[in-house]
C-alpha positions as CSV (number, residue, x, y, z in Angstrom):
1,M,8.2,-18.7,-39.6
2,T,11.9,-18.4,-41.0
3,T,12.0,-14.5,-40.5
4,A,11.2,-15.0,-36.7
5,E,13.7,-18.1,-36.6
6,G,16.5,-16.5,-38.2
7,T,15.9,-13.8,-35.6
8,L,16.6,-15.5,-32.8
9,G,19.2,-17.7,-34.5
10,L,20.8,-14.4,-34.4
11,L,20.3,-13.1,-31.1
12,Y,19.1,-16.6,-28.7
13,A,23.2,-16.4,-28.3
14,P,23.7,-12.5,-26.7
15,Y,20.2,-12.6,-25.1
16,L,21.8,-15.6,-23.1
17,D,25.2,-13.5,-22.8
18,R,23.6,-10.7,-21.6
19,Y,21.7,-12.1,-18.6
20,G,25.2,-13.2,-17.4
21,Y,24.8,-17.4,-19.0
22,A,28.5,-19.0,-19.3
23,L,29.2,-20.0,-22.9
24,P,29.0,-24.1,-21.7
25,T,25.2,-23.7,-20.8
26,I,24.4,-21.5,-23.9
27,G,25.5,-24.4,-26.3
28,T,23.5,-26.5,-24.5
29,L,20.6,-24.4,-24.9
30,S,21.6,-24.3,-28.6
31,A,22.0,-27.4,-28.8
32,L,18.2,-27.7,-27.1
33,L,16.5,-26.2,-30.0
34,G,17.8,-28.9,-32.5
35,I,17.2,-31.6,-30.3
36,F,13.3,-30.8,-30.0
37,R,13.0,-29.8,-33.7
38,L,14.5,-33.3,-34.2
39,V,11.8,-34.7,-31.4
40,S,8.4,-33.1,-33.5
41,R,8.7,-34.8,-36.9
42,V,7.6,-38.2,-35.6
43,P,4.4,-37.6,-33.9
44,S,4.2,-34.1,-35.8
45,G,4.1,-35.7,-39.3
46,A,2.2,-39.2,-37.6
47,A,-0.2,-36.8,-35.9
48,Y,-1.1,-34.6,-40.0
49,H,-4.2,-35.2,-41.5
50,P,-5.2,-33.1,-44.4
51,S,-9.3,-32.3,-42.7
52,N,-7.1,-30.9,-39.3
53,A,-4.5,-28.8,-41.2
54,R,-5.7,-25.4,-40.8
55,R,-6.8,-25.8,-36.9
56,Q,-3.2,-27.9,-36.2
57,L,-1.9,-24.9,-38.3
58,L,-3.2,-21.9,-36.2
59,F,-2.3,-23.6,-32.9
60,W,1.2,-24.3,-33.2
61,L,1.4,-20.7,-34.9
62,M,0.4,-19.7,-32.2
63,V,2.5,-22.2,-29.6
64,F,5.5,-21.0,-31.9
65,T,4.9,-17.2,-31.3
66,A,4.5,-17.4,-28.3
67,S,7.5,-19.6,-27.5
68,T,9.6,-16.9,-29.9
69,S,8.2,-13.7,-28.4
70,G,8.4,-15.0,-24.5
71,F,12.0,-14.4,-24.3
72,A,11.5,-11.0,-24.2
73,F,9.4,-11.4,-20.9
74,A,11.5,-14.0,-19.2
75,N,13.8,-12.0,-17.6
76,G,16.6,-14.6,-18.0
77,N,15.1,-17.0,-15.8
78,V,17.1,-20.5,-15.7
79,V,13.5,-22.4,-16.1
80,A,11.9,-19.9,-17.8
81,V,14.7,-19.7,-20.3
82,A,14.7,-23.6,-20.9
83,L,11.4,-24.5,-21.2
84,L,10.9,-21.5,-24.0
85,T,13.6,-23.4,-25.7
86,I,12.2,-26.5,-25.4
87,V,9.1,-25.6,-26.7
88,H,10.1,-23.2,-29.5
89,G,12.3,-26.0,-30.9
90,Y,9.4,-28.1,-30.3
91,A,7.2,-25.5,-32.3
92,F,9.2,-24.8,-34.9
93,G,9.9,-28.8,-36.2
94,A,5.7,-29.1,-35.7
95,L,5.2,-25.9,-37.5
96,G,7.7,-27.1,-40.4
97,T,6.0,-30.7,-40.6
98,Y,2.7,-29.6,-41.5
99,N,3.9,-26.7,-43.6
100,L,5.7,-28.6,-45.7
101,A,2.4,-31.4,-45.9
102,V,0.1,-28.6,-46.5
103,T,1.8,-27.4,-49.1
104,I,2.0,-30.9,-50.7
105,D,-1.2,-31.5,-50.4
106,L,-3.0,-27.6,-51.3
107,T,-0.9,-29.0,-54.9
108,G,-1.7,-31.5,-55.4
109,G,1.7,-32.2,-55.7
110,E,1.8,-31.0,-59.2
111,R,4.7,-28.9,-60.9
112,A,6.3,-30.8,-57.6
113,G,9.7,-29.1,-59.2
114,A,8.8,-25.6,-59.1
115,I,6.4,-25.6,-56.0
116,M,8.7,-26.7,-54.1
117,G,11.4,-24.0,-55.7
118,W,9.9,-21.5,-54.3
119,Y,8.3,-23.5,-51.0
120,T,12.1,-23.3,-50.0
121,A,13.0,-20.4,-51.6
122,A,11.0,-18.8,-49.0
123,L,12.3,-20.5,-46.3
124,S,16.0,-19.3,-47.5
125,T,14.5,-15.9,-47.9
126,G,13.2,-15.6,-44.3
127,Y,16.4,-17.0,-43.1
128,A,18.1,-14.3,-44.2
129,L,15.8,-11.1,-43.8
130,G,15.8,-12.4,-40.0
131,S,19.5,-12.6,-39.9
132,F,19.4,-8.7,-41.3
133,V,16.1,-7.4,-39.5
134,G,16.6,-9.1,-36.1
135,G,19.7,-7.3,-36.3
136,A,18.8,-4.0,-36.7
137,A,16.2,-4.3,-34.9
138,A,18.5,-4.8,-32.4
139,D,20.7,-2.3,-32.1
140,R,17.5,0.2,-32.4
141,L,15.0,-2.0,-29.8
142,G,17.7,-3.7,-27.7
143,V,18.0,-8.0,-27.9
144,D,14.3,-7.9,-25.9
145,G,12.6,-5.9,-27.6
146,A,13.3,-7.3,-31.1
147,L,12.5,-10.9,-30.1
148,A,9.3,-9.6,-28.8
149,L,8.3,-7.5,-32.2
150,L,9.7,-10.0,-34.9
151,G,8.3,-13.3,-33.0
152,G,4.9,-11.9,-33.6
153,L,4.7,-12.3,-36.8
154,P,4.4,-15.8,-37.3
155,A,0.8,-14.7,-36.1
156,L,0.4,-12.7,-38.1
157,S,0.7,-15.2,-41.1
158,A,-2.5,-16.9,-39.4
159,L,-4.7,-14.6,-41.4
160,L,-3.4,-16.7,-44.4
161,V,-4.3,-19.5,-42.8
162,V,-8.1,-19.0,-41.7
163,P,-8.9,-19.0,-45.5
164,M,-7.3,-21.5,-46.6
165,P,-9.4,-24.1,-48.6
166,V,-10.6,-27.5,-47.3
167,I,-7.6,-30.3,-48.2
168,S,-9.3,-33.4,-49.5
169,A,-7.5,-36.5,-47.5
170,A,-5.2,-38.7,-49.9
171,P,-7.2,-41.4,-51.5
172,N,-4.0,-44.4,-50.0
173,A,-3.7,-42.7,-46.6
174,I,-1.2,-45.3,-44.6
175,E,-3.5,-46.8,-41.4
176,R,-2.2,-46.0,-38.5
177,A,-2.4,-48.3,-35.6
178,P,-2.7,-47.0,-32.2
179,G,0.3,-47.2,-30.0
180,L,4.8,-46.9,-30.4
181,R,4.3,-50.7,-32.4
182,G,1.6,-48.9,-35.1
183,L,3.2,-46.1,-35.9
184,F,7.4,-47.9,-36.2
185,A,4.6,-49.8,-38.4
186,A,3.2,-46.6,-40.1
187,H,7.0,-45.2,-41.4
188,A,8.0,-48.9,-42.4
189,R,5.3,-48.3,-45.0
190,I,6.7,-45.2,-46.1
191,D,7.9,-44.8,-50.0
192,G,11.3,-45.4,-50.8
193,R,11.8,-42.5,-52.2
194,V,10.8,-40.7,-49.1
195,W,14.3,-42.2,-47.3
196,L,16.1,-41.5,-50.4
197,A,14.9,-37.5,-49.7
198,F,15.7,-38.0,-46.0
199,L,19.3,-39.3,-46.7
200,I,20.1,-36.6,-49.3
201,A,18.7,-34.0,-46.6
202,L,20.8,-35.6,-44.4
203,Y,23.6,-35.4,-46.5
204,I,23.5,-31.4,-47.6
205,N,22.8,-30.5,-43.5
206,I,26.2,-32.1,-42.5
207,L,28.0,-30.8,-45.6
208,S,27.2,-27.4,-45.1
209,D,26.6,-27.0,-41.2
210,S,30.4,-28.8,-40.8
211,V,32.0,-26.4,-43.7
212,D,29.7,-23.2,-42.4
213,T,30.2,-24.1,-38.7
214,F,34.5,-24.3,-39.1
215,F,35.7,-22.5,-42.0
216,P,35.8,-18.7,-40.4
217,L,38.3,-19.9,-38.1
218,F,40.2,-22.5,-41.2
219,G,40.0,-19.1,-43.2
220,L,41.7,-17.2,-40.6
221,S,44.6,-19.5,-40.8
222,V,45.4,-19.1,-43.9
223,G,44.5,-15.2,-44.2
224,I,41.2,-14.9,-44.9
225,P,39.3,-11.8,-42.8
226,L,36.4,-12.9,-41.2
227,A,34.9,-10.0,-43.7
228,A,35.5,-12.5,-46.3
229,S,34.5,-15.1,-44.0
230,G,31.1,-13.7,-44.0
231,A,30.2,-12.4,-47.7
232,L,30.9,-16.2,-48.6
233,R,28.8,-17.5,-46.1
234,G,26.2,-15.2,-48.0
235,L,27.2,-15.6,-51.2
236,K,26.8,-19.5,-51.1
237,S,22.9,-19.0,-49.3
238,G,21.9,-16.5,-52.1
239,A,23.0,-18.5,-55.2
240,A,20.7,-21.6,-53.4
241,T,18.0,-19.4,-52.6
242,F,18.1,-17.4,-56.1
243,I,18.6,-21.3,-57.8
244,R,15.1,-22.2,-56.4
245,F,13.4,-19.8,-57.8
246,I,14.4,-20.5,-61.5
247,S,14.4,-24.1,-60.5
248,G,11.1,-24.9,-61.8
249,A,12.5,-23.8,-65.5
250,I,15.5,-25.7,-65.5
251,F,13.0,-29.1,-64.2
252,R,11.5,-28.3,-68.1
253,Y,14.6,-29.0,-69.9
254,V,16.6,-31.3,-67.5
255,D,16.0,-34.3,-66.5
256,H,15.7,-34.3,-62.2
257,R,17.7,-37.2,-61.6
258,T,20.6,-35.4,-63.7
259,V,20.3,-33.0,-61.3
260,N,20.1,-34.2,-58.4
261,F,23.3,-36.4,-59.2
262,W,25.5,-33.5,-60.3
263,S,24.4,-31.7,-57.7
264,V,25.2,-35.0,-54.8
265,L,29.0,-34.4,-56.6
266,L,29.6,-30.8,-57.4
267,F,28.2,-30.3,-53.3
268,G,30.6,-32.8,-52.4
269,I,33.6,-31.8,-54.3
270,S,33.3,-27.6,-53.7
271,S,33.7,-28.8,-49.8
272,L,36.5,-31.4,-49.8
273,V,38.9,-29.6,-52.4
274,L,38.8,-26.0,-49.0
275,G,41.6,-27.2,-47.5
276,A,43.6,-27.4,-50.4
277,V,42.5,-23.4,-51.2
278,T,44.1,-20.5,-50.2
279,S,43.3,-17.8,-53.1
280,L,40.0,-15.4,-51.3
281,P,38.7,-15.6,-55.8
282,V,38.9,-19.8,-55.9
283,F,37.2,-19.5,-52.4
284,F,34.2,-17.6,-53.7
285,A,34.3,-19.7,-56.8
286,L,34.0,-22.9,-54.8
287,F,31.1,-21.2,-51.9
288,L,29.5,-20.6,-55.5
289,A,28.8,-23.3,-56.5
290,A,28.4,-25.2,-52.9
291,G,25.2,-23.0,-52.9
292,V,23.9,-23.3,-56.4
293,A,24.1,-27.4,-55.8
294,R,22.5,-27.0,-52.4
295,G,19.3,-25.5,-53.4
296,L,18.8,-27.9,-56.2
297,L,19.2,-30.6,-53.9
298,R,16.8,-29.1,-51.4
299,V,14.5,-28.8,-54.6
300,T,15.1,-32.4,-55.7
301,S,14.4,-34.1,-52.2
302,A,11.4,-31.9,-51.4
303,A,9.8,-32.2,-55.2
304,S,10.4,-36.2,-54.3
305,V,7.9,-36.1,-51.6
306,A,5.8,-33.9,-53.1
307,E,5.1,-36.5,-56.4
308,L,3.9,-38.8,-53.9
309,R,0.6,-37.0,-53.5
310,R,0.2,-36.6,-57.4
311,E,0.8,-40.7,-56.7
312,G,-2.2,-40.5,-54.3
313,K,-0.3,-41.5,-51.3
314,D,-0.2,-39.8,-47.8
315,V,3.0,-37.1,-47.2
316,G,2.7,-36.3,-43.4
317,I,5.4,-38.8,-42.0
318,A,6.9,-38.3,-45.1
319,S,7.1,-34.9,-44.7
320,G,7.8,-35.7,-40.6
321,I,11.0,-38.3,-42.3
322,Y,12.5,-35.2,-45.1
323,N,12.6,-32.7,-42.1
324,M,13.4,-35.4,-39.3
325,G,17.1,-35.6,-42.2
326,L,17.7,-31.7,-42.2
327,D,17.9,-31.9,-38.7
328,A,19.8,-34.5,-37.7
329,G,22.3,-33.5,-40.2
330,A,22.4,-29.6,-38.6
331,I,23.1,-31.1,-35.4
332,V,25.8,-34.4,-36.9
333,G,27.5,-31.6,-39.1
334,P,29.6,-29.6,-36.4
335,A,30.2,-32.5,-33.9
336,I,31.9,-34.9,-36.8
337,G,33.0,-31.1,-37.9
338,G,34.5,-30.5,-34.3
339,V,35.9,-34.1,-33.9
340,V,37.9,-35.0,-37.4
341,G,39.1,-31.1,-37.4
342,D,40.7,-31.6,-33.6
343,A,42.5,-34.7,-35.1
344,V,42.7,-34.4,-38.5
345,G,42.9,-30.0,-38.6
346,L,40.6,-27.9,-40.0
347,G,41.5,-28.9,-44.2
348,A,42.1,-32.3,-43.6
349,M,38.6,-32.4,-42.1
350,F,36.9,-30.5,-45.1
351,A,38.4,-33.5,-46.7
352,L,37.5,-36.4,-45.4
353,V,34.2,-35.3,-43.9
354,S,32.5,-34.3,-47.7
355,G,34.8,-37.5,-48.9
356,S,33.0,-39.9,-46.8
357,A,29.4,-38.2,-47.0
358,L,30.1,-38.6,-50.5
359,L,30.9,-42.5,-50.4
360,L,28.5,-43.2,-47.8
361,Y,25.6,-41.3,-49.9
362,F,26.0,-43.2,-52.8
363,G,26.4,-47.0,-51.3
364,A,23.6,-45.8,-49.6
365,A,21.7,-44.5,-52.4
366,L,22.8,-47.1,-55.1
367,A,22.5,-50.0,-52.7
368,T,18.2,-50.4,-53.2
369,A,16.4,-49.7,-56.8
370,K,14.9,-46.8,-56.0
371,G,18.0,-45.3,-55.1
372,R,19.4,-46.2,-58.7
373,E,16.9,-44.2,-60.1
374,T,18.6,-41.7,-59.1
375,L,21.0,-41.9,-62.0
376,P,20.7,-40.0,-64.6
377,V,19.4,-41.8,-68.4
378,V,21.0,-40.3,-71.2
379,G,18.2,-39.3,-73.6
380,S,14.9,-39.3,-70.8
381,P,12.5,-37.4,-71.4
382,P,12.1,-34.1,-68.5
383,S,11.6,-34.6,-65.4
384,R,8.3,-35.0,-64.4
385,A,8.7,-32.7,-61.1
386,R,8.3,-30.0,-63.4
């Protein structure tokens, strides 16, 4: 799924440019992908039920495949492109919501840290593969050919879904009354840990996307070439992926609250000081630290959702809420970064956005009992999330 998405993320703008779309139109259509991904989370989480999981995954895999490969056959038609963009964004959001819930339900919430480490690592590996293979395929087959070929990958994963075992429903599933009122009521009854996971996801992507969007421009202003900026971004992604694979071992010895607390601080501080640095080796150290912290936070936040299943709680709506944090952060981060950067400069923007995000996170998290439980406890046993 994320290999196909990584391919589209790389080739979407060149595809539109090839058919003569203006830059503002490209930006608007790109925003639609994120908006409809976000829109899909609430209805998908509400519609999820373990007994229907196989059918739901198969259906959305086919829709996602058609809406990815379909760009190759749209010939740049504005109506077709807009429709495919909307459907693609919605399908990707629905798939991500169902896939996380299914992974949690299949494992019963056991070994949440290790399972979520591998799960989130698979997501980031797919994005990396999509960028690498998508670019190579586009050079050989053209943009349309690459989208047609790699956009079909999700359909192949249906072969893994068909033999999937039947999932039993959570014993304490949320009662969902019909209509919007029932939907809002179901969300209001969600465990506070889910909203904390949402907050962490929002924090992660506000910082990450604001930095990733504008650091290449800042780097040029202090003498860092684009190739080096690309290497720094690759280093951060690689570090985040690697730490996810080994996170299960980390949680055997370090409590997850300690990991979460210091990862929030490390991610915020490493982003905050970027504007005060001009040395490439220091930038490498900061991006490495940010990648490790981001990777660990993705695991600790997803694991806190997974642990609810072990307590017999519904994870469909929880998965939707958690993924909404990632989507909202990806939309808000670049927007805030652009406005603040235009007002005070990019170097100061990194400090202001990171400092504000840190204050808002701890202010909101520690205002609740569940949030205060995320503080590290001296002498506490290793995390149950292992």
